[in-house]
C-alpha positions as CSV (number, residue, x, y, z in Angstrom):
1,M,-20.1,-38.7,49.6
2,F,-22.5,-36.8,47.7
3,W,-19.7,-34.1,47.1
4,L,-17.1,-36.6,45.8
5,R,-19.7,-38.0,43.6
6,T,-20.4,-34.5,42.2
7,I,-16.6,-33.9,41.4
8,K,-16.2,-37.2,39.6
9,L,-19.4,-36.6,37.7
10,G,-17.9,-33.0,36.9
11,T,-14.4,-34.6,36.1
12,K,-16.2,-37.1,33.8
13,S,-17.9,-34.4,31.9
14,L,-14.7,-32.3,31.1
15,L,-12.6,-35.3,30.0
16,L,-15.3,-35.8,27.2
17,H,-13.5,-32.4,25.8
18,P,-10.2,-32.9,26.4
19,M,-8.8,-30.1,24.1
20,R,-11.5,-27.8,25.2
21,S,-10.8,-28.1,28.7
22,L,-7.0,-28.1,28.0
23,L,-7.3,-24.7,26.3
24,T,-9.7,-23.3,29.4
25,V,-7.0,-24.8,32.0
26,L,-3.9,-23.1,29.7
27,G,-5.6,-19.6,30.2
28,I,-5.6,-19.7,34.1
29,F,-2.5,-21.7,34.1
30,I,-0.9,-18.3,32.0
31,G,-2.6,-15.9,34.4
32,V,-1.4,-17.7,37.5
33,A,2.3,-18.2,36.3
34,S,2.5,-14.5,34.7
35,V,1.5,-13.3,38.4
36,I,4.3,-15.1,39.9
37,W,6.7,-14.6,37.2
38,L,6.1,-10.8,36.7
39,L,6.3,-10.2,40.5
40,A,9.6,-12.1,41.1
41,I,11.2,-10.4,38.2
42,G,9.7,-6.9,39.6
43,E,11.3,-8.0,43.4
44,G,14.6,-9.5,41.7
45,I,15.0,-6.0,40.0
46,S,13.9,-4.1,43.0
47,I,16.3,-6.0,45.4
48,K,19.2,-5.6,43.2
49,A,18.7,-1.7,43.1
50,Q,18.2,-1.6,46.6
51,E,21.4,-3.5,47.5
52,Q,23.4,-1.0,45.3
53,I,22.1,1.8,46.9
54,K,22.6,0.2,50.3
55,D,26.4,-0.1,49.2
56,L,26.6,3.4,49.1
57,G,25.8,3.5,52.5
58,A,22.9,4.4,54.4
59,N,24.7,7.1,56.4
60,N,26.9,8.7,53.6
61,V,26.2,11.7,51.6
62,I,28.1,11.6,48.5
63,V,29.4,15.1,46.7
64,R,30.3,14.4,43.1
65,S,31.9,16.8,40.7
66,V,29.6,17.8,37.7
67,K,30.6,19.8,34.3
68,P,28.2,22.3,33.8
69,P,26.6,22.3,30.5
70,D,26.7,26.1,30.0
71,L,30.2,26.6,31.3
72,D,32.0,29.3,29.3
73,S,35.5,30.3,30.0
74,T,38.1,32.1,27.9
75,S,40.6,29.8,29.2
76,F,41.5,26.6,27.4
77,F,41.5,24.5,30.4
78,L,37.8,24.7,32.0
79,S,37.9,24.4,35.7
80,Y,35.1,23.3,37.4
81,G,33.8,21.0,40.5
82,L,35.1,20.2,43.9
83,K,38.3,21.8,45.3
84,R,40.6,20.5,48.0
85,D,40.0,23.5,50.0
86,D,36.2,23.1,49.8
87,Y,37.2,19.5,51.4
88,D,39.0,21.1,54.3
89,V,36.0,23.5,54.8
90,L,33.5,20.9,55.1
91,M,35.6,19.0,57.8
92,K,35.9,22.4,59.7
93,T,32.3,23.7,59.5
94,V,29.9,20.7,59.4
95,K,30.3,19.2,63.1
96,T,27.8,16.3,62.1
97,I,30.3,14.9,59.9
98,K,32.3,11.7,61.2
99,H,34.8,11.2,58.4
100,A,35.1,12.0,54.9
101,T,37.3,10.2,51.9
102,R,38.3,12.1,48.6
103,I,38.3,10.5,45.3
104,R,39.7,11.7,41.6
105,E,38.9,9.4,38.7
106,L,40.7,9.8,35.3
107,R,39.9,7.7,32.1
108,R,43.2,5.6,31.3
109,K,44.8,2.6,29.3
110,F,46.5,0.3,31.1
111,Q,49.5,-1.9,29.7
112,Y,51.4,-4.9,31.0
113,A,53.9,-6.3,28.0
114,N,51.9,-6.6,25.0
115,R,48.2,-6.6,26.5
116,E,46.1,-3.4,27.4
117,V,42.7,-2.5,29.1
118,D,40.6,0.5,29.3
119,G,39.7,1.4,32.7
120,R,39.5,4.3,35.5
121,L,42.6,5.5,37.0
122,V,41.4,6.3,40.6
123,G,42.9,8.2,43.0
124,V,41.9,7.0,46.4
125,E,42.7,7.1,49.9
126,P,43.4,3.8,52.6
127,D,39.5,3.8,53.8
128,Y,38.0,3.6,50.0
129,A,37.7,-0.2,49.9
130,D,35.5,-0.1,53.1
131,I,33.2,2.8,52.5
132,M,32.7,1.3,48.8
133,K,32.3,-2.5,50.3
134,L,35.4,-3.5,48.2
135,E,36.7,-6.9,49.0
136,L,40.5,-7.7,48.6
137,D,41.6,-11.0,47.0
138,R,45.1,-10.9,47.5
139,G,48.0,-8.8,48.4
140,H,46.9,-5.2,50.4
141,F,45.2,-2.3,49.8
142,I,46.6,1.5,49.7
143,A,48.5,2.1,52.8
144,P,48.7,5.3,54.8
145,I,52.4,5.2,54.3
146,D,51.7,5.1,50.5
147,M,49.8,8.3,50.9
148,E,52.7,10.0,52.9
149,L,55.4,8.5,50.5
150,E,53.4,9.5,47.6
151,S,54.2,6.0,46.3
152,N,53.9,4.6,42.7
153,V,51.7,1.5,43.6
154,C,48.5,0.4,42.5
155,V,45.8,-2.4,43.3
156,L,43.9,-3.6,40.4
157,G,40.3,-4.3,40.1
158,E,39.3,-7.9,39.3
159,G,38.8,-7.5,35.3
160,A,41.9,-5.7,34.8
161,A,44.0,-8.1,36.4
162,K,42.6,-11.1,34.5
163,E,43.0,-8.8,31.3
164,L,46.7,-8.2,31.9
165,F,47.8,-11.3,33.8
166,P,45.6,-14.0,32.5
167,L,48.5,-16.6,33.5
168,E,50.4,-14.7,36.1
169,D,50.3,-13.4,39.6
170,P,50.3,-9.8,38.9
171,I,51.5,-8.8,42.5
172,G,54.8,-7.1,42.0
173,K,54.6,-6.5,38.4
174,I,54.9,-3.3,36.7
175,V,51.5,-1.6,35.1
176,I,52.1,1.4,32.7
177,A,49.3,3.8,32.9
178,Q,49.5,6.2,29.7
179,T,53.1,6.7,30.4
180,D,53.2,6.6,34.5
181,P,54.6,3.0,36.0
182,F,53.0,1.5,39.1
183,V,53.9,-1.4,40.9
184,V,50.9,-3.8,41.6
185,V,50.6,-4.5,45.4
186,G,47.0,-5.8,45.4
187,V,44.1,-7.6,43.4
188,M,40.3,-7.0,44.3
189,K,37.8,-9.6,44.3
190,H,34.9,-9.4,41.7
191,R,32.3,-6.5,42.4
192,V,28.9,-6.6,40.5
193,P,28.5,-3.2,38.1
194,M,26.5,-0.4,39.8
195,A,23.9,0.8,37.6
196,G,23.6,4.5,37.4
197,I,21.5,5.8,40.5
198,G,20.1,9.2,40.3
199,G,21.1,11.8,37.9
200,S,24.4,12.5,38.9
201,L,25.6,9.3,40.0
202,S,26.6,7.5,36.7
203,A,26.9,3.5,36.3
204,Q,30.5,2.5,37.7
205,D,32.3,-1.0,36.6
206,F,34.7,-1.4,39.4
207,N,36.2,-4.2,38.1
208,N,38.7,-2.6,35.6
209,D,39.6,0.1,38.0
210,V,43.3,0.6,39.0
211,Y,43.6,2.3,42.5
212,I,46.5,4.7,43.5
213,P,47.2,7.0,46.2
214,I,45.2,10.0,45.6
215,T,48.6,11.7,46.7
216,T,50.5,10.2,44.0
217,L,47.9,10.9,41.2
218,W,48.1,14.7,42.5
219,A,52.0,14.8,42.5
220,R,52.5,12.7,39.3
221,I,49.3,13.6,37.2
222,G,48.1,16.8,38.5
223,D,44.8,18.8,37.9
224,Y,44.9,19.5,34.5
225,I,43.7,17.0,32.0
226,Y,44.5,17.0,28.3
227,T,42.3,15.3,26.0
228,R,42.4,15.3,22.1
229,R,39.4,13.5,20.2
230,A,39.1,13.5,16.1
231,G,40.4,16.9,15.6
232,S,39.3,18.6,18.6
233,R,41.3,19.5,21.9
234,E,40.1,19.7,25.2
235,G,41.5,20.8,28.7
236,E,39.9,20.5,31.9
237,H,41.1,21.2,35.6
238,V,39.4,19.1,38.3
239,E,40.6,18.7,41.8
240,L,38.3,16.3,43.0
241,S,35.8,13.9,41.6
242,Q,34.0,12.9,44.5
243,V,34.0,13.5,48.3
244,T,32.0,10.4,50.3
245,I,30.9,12.1,53.7
246,Q,30.2,9.7,56.6
247,V,27.6,11.4,59.1
248,D,28.2,10.9,62.8
249,A,25.0,8.2,63.3
250,S,23.1,7.7,66.3
251,D,21.0,4.7,67.4
252,D,17.5,6.0,66.8
253,A,16.8,5.1,63.1
254,R,14.4,8.1,62.7
255,E,16.7,10.7,64.3
256,N,19.5,9.2,62.1
257,A,17.7,9.8,58.9
258,Q,16.6,13.3,59.8
259,L,20.6,13.8,60.7
260,V,21.9,12.7,57.6
261,R,19.0,15.1,55.6
262,D,20.4,17.9,57.9
263,T,24.3,17.3,57.0
264,A,23.3,17.0,53.2
265,G,21.8,20.5,53.6
266,L,24.6,22.1,55.4
267,V,27.2,20.5,52.9
268,A,24.9,22.2,50.1
269,R,24.8,25.5,51.8
270,T,28.3,25.6,52.3
271,L,29.3,24.7,48.7
272,D,26.8,27.2,47.3
273,Q,28.7,29.8,49.0
274,R,31.8,28.9,47.3
275,H,30.7,27.9,44.0
276,D,29.4,30.5,41.2
277,E,28.4,27.7,39.0
278,D,26.3,24.3,39.4
279,D,29.4,22.3,39.3
280,Y,28.5,19.9,41.8
281,A,25.7,17.7,42.9
282,I,24.7,15.8,46.2
283,V,23.4,12.3,46.3
284,V,21.8,11.1,49.7
285,P,21.7,7.1,49.4
286,R,19.2,7.3,52.0
287,E,16.6,9.2,50.3
288,L,17.2,7.2,47.0
289,L,16.5,3.8,49.2
290,E,13.4,5.1,50.6
291,R,12.2,6.3,46.9
292,A,13.2,2.7,46.0
293,E,11.2,0.9,48.3
294,A,8.2,3.4,47.5
295,T,8.9,2.8,43.9
296,R,9.0,-1.0,44.5
297,M,5.6,-0.9,45.9
298,M,4.3,0.9,43.0
299,F,5.9,-1.5,40.6
300,M,4.6,-4.6,42.6
301,V,1.1,-3.4,42.3
302,L,1.3,-2.6,38.4
303,M,3.0,-5.9,37.6
304,G,0.3,-7.3,39.7
305,L,-2.7,-5.6,37.8
306,I,-0.7,-6.6,34.4
307,A,-0.8,-10.3,35.5
308,G,-4.5,-9.9,37.0
309,I,-5.5,-9.0,33.3
310,S,-4.2,-12.5,32.3
311,L,-6.5,-14.2,35.2
312,L,-9.5,-12.0,34.1
313,V,-8.8,-13.2,30.3
314,G,-8.6,-16.8,31.8
315,G,-12.0,-16.2,33.4
316,I,-13.6,-15.0,30.2
317,G,-12.5,-18.1,28.7
318,I,-14.1,-20.1,31.1
319,M,-17.2,-18.6,31.1
320,N,-17.3,-18.9,27.1
321,I,-16.5,-22.6,27.5
322,M,-19.1,-23.3,30.2
323,L,-21.6,-21.3,28.2
324,A,-21.2,-23.6,25.3
325,T,-21.1,-26.7,27.5
326,V,-24.7,-25.7,28.6
327,T,-26.0,-25.5,25.4
328,E,-24.6,-28.8,24.4
329,R,-26.0,-30.4,27.6
330,I,-29.5,-28.9,27.4
331,R,-31.3,-32.6,26.9
332,E,-28.9,-33.8,29.9
333,I,-30.3,-30.9,32.1
334,G,-33.9,-31.9,31.4
335,I,-33.2,-35.4,32.1
336,R,-31.7,-34.5,35.7
337,R,-34.7,-32.1,36.5
338,A,-37.3,-34.6,35.3
339,L,-35.8,-37.3,37.8
340,G,-36.0,-34.8,40.6
341,A,-32.7,-32.8,40.7
342,R,-33.0,-28.9,41.9
343,R,-31.9,-25.6,40.4
344,A,-29.4,-25.8,43.4
345,D,-27.9,-29.3,42.2
346,I,-27.7,-28.2,38.5
347,I,-25.7,-24.8,39.8
348,R,-23.7,-26.8,42.1
349,Q,-22.7,-29.2,39.2
350,F,-21.6,-26.5,36.7
351,L,-19.7,-24.5,39.5
352,V,-17.9,-27.6,40.4
353,E,-16.5,-28.1,36.6
354,T,-15.6,-24.7,36.4
355,V,-13.6,-24.9,40.0
356,I,-12.1,-27.8,38.8
357,L,-10.9,-25.9,35.6
358,S,-9.6,-22.9,38.2
359,V,-7.8,-25.5,40.5
360,V,-5.9,-27.7,37.8
361,G,-4.9,-24.4,36.4
362,G,-3.9,-22.9,39.4
363,V,-1.8,-25.6,40.5
364,T,0.1,-26.1,37.1
365,G,0.5,-22.3,36.8
366,I,2.2,-22.7,40.2
367,L,4.5,-25.1,39.2
368,G,5.4,-23.0,36.1
369,G,5.6,-20.1,38.3
370,V,8.2,-21.7,40.7
371,A,10.1,-22.8,37.7
372,C,10.6,-18.8,36.9
373,L,14.4,-18.8,38.3
374,P,15.8,-22.0,36.3
375,L,13.8,-21.2,33.0
376,L,15.3,-17.7,33.1
377,T,18.8,-18.8,33.6
378,Y,18.3,-21.3,30.7
379,A,17.0,-18.9,28.4
380,R,19.4,-16.4,29.3
381,D,22.5,-18.7,28.6
382,F,20.7,-19.9,25.5
383,V,20.8,-16.1,24.3
384,F,24.1,-15.5,25.3
385,E,25.5,-18.5,23.4
386,W,23.2,-17.9,20.4
387,K,23.4,-13.8,20.2
388,P,25.9,-12.2,23.0
389,D,25.7,-8.8,21.6
390,L,22.4,-8.8,22.5
391,I,22.9,-9.6,26.3
392,A,25.8,-7.3,26.3
393,D,23.9,-4.4,25.4
394,M,21.3,-4.9,28.2
395,P,21.6,-2.7,31.3
396,D,23.6,-4.8,33.9
397,V,20.5,-4.6,36.1
398,I,18.4,-6.6,33.6
399,R,21.3,-8.6,32.5
400,D,22.1,-10.0,35.9
401,V,18.8,-10.0,37.4
402,T,17.9,-13.1,39.7
403,P,13.9,-13.5,40.2
404,I,12.8,-13.9,43.8
405,I,9.6,-15.5,44.5
406,V,7.5,-13.3,46.4
407,P,5.9,-15.8,48.8
408,E,2.4,-14.2,48.8
409,S,2.2,-14.1,45.2
410,I,1.7,-18.0,45.4
411,P,-1.6,-18.4,47.6
412,L,-2.7,-15.1,46.1
413,A,-2.6,-16.2,42.6
414,F,-4.2,-19.4,43.3
415,G,-7.1,-18.0,45.4
416,I,-7.8,-15.4,42.6
417,S,-7.8,-18.1,40.0
418,V,-10.4,-20.2,42.2
419,L,-12.5,-16.8,42.4
420,V,-12.1,-16.2,38.9
421,G,-13.6,-19.9,38.4
422,V,-16.6,-19.4,40.4
423,V,-17.4,-15.9,39.4
424,F,-17.4,-16.6,35.7
425,G,-18.9,-19.8,36.2
426,I,-22.0,-18.6,38.4
427,Y,-23.6,-17.1,35.1
428,P,-23.5,-20.3,33.1
429,A,-24.6,-22.2,36.1
430,Q,-27.6,-20.0,36.7
431,R,-28.6,-20.3,32.9
432,A,-28.5,-24.0,32.9
433,A,-30.2,-24.3,36.3
434,A,-33.2,-21.6,35.0
435,M,-34.2,-23.9,32.0
436,D,-37.8,-25.2,31.9
437,P,-37.5,-29.1,32.2
438,I,-40.0,-29.8,29.6
439,E,-38.5,-27.4,27.2
440,A,-35.0,-28.9,27.7
441,L,-36.4,-32.5,27.0
442,R,-38.1,-31.6,23.7
443,R,-34.7,-30.3,22.6
444,E,-32.8,-32.7,20.2
């Protein structure tokens, strides 16, 4: 009953100055909401990055061809990167390799009738879709018989299929890649583009890919690529763009992680003996995942500190308002002391008022923080309609990010807001309680 009467009195005192109280609550609201929002956005970005790394395969080792920046050759065609012989040697010498698949990528313009689209022509083996976690929409993927016969068949990414065949079923149609015709035998489902991961693994948009048997690419196009750009000519000789190696995994997670690292080391030593130039790079998704998880924790702590500053500012606002309130209510304090109120009663009264402000700000801040996802989605859709170029220029991980509310952030933010109210309310409350009642009654 006593505490209920104190809370009612504190609420009534705050409502005497509604605008002042509202602005104080707003400071706490912004602090609490920002804690939840920043942690949710950070979690969304982190989870998306980790999913992309997991899609590369935790037990995989990726070896990519890289053009050396200082490559010097007297030949018109610059030769670099992985060779078919490298693949054969790795399969024979590295015993921990369970399986490996070869990939060759080229930039091409694809045509059907009067429609065309730019994308990647990717020479693959039949297991490529499973390794890259691509899903088939209709038709079938590259088959072993296509590899043996070097068939002129292709499988379209979802984006390429929509651009070339907006109103038709592409299965059975012929797509032209530069001058080479390929019969469409399958269409893939949409795949979220992959942001650049690691220094040697660039961003990849699978939706405009066109997949053909890698044996067909070698037979029809070959290893020598000629490019002409704005008056300059360039030739390259590349046999393989990438080799994705699957390690023979064990059941023990720690042993498995070490096995992947050891395999990557053996691959590096083997290739070092065969290459004079630094024309390849090795990416270990498991190591990237471990780094991403460590970065996530650092990012969350940083976001929490930034949001905590907002709460600190809100707390300073509470102290400022309560000090002003104490000055205005000196005569009231004197009357209460004269009627028998103790210093503890005065402290309790002012602390209750600060806690009310903090609780109201914390509850409304939680509601605002939980509304993060719909508000961000609405804002992104609005900006996309108003200025689509701005959204298009953003990185995929930012453009497609989905905030994920961190459950711990809600009680954490609310608890901190109440703690801030108490801590920053103690000094004004003590100052009010320390007043001499006689001097307070003399104040007009």
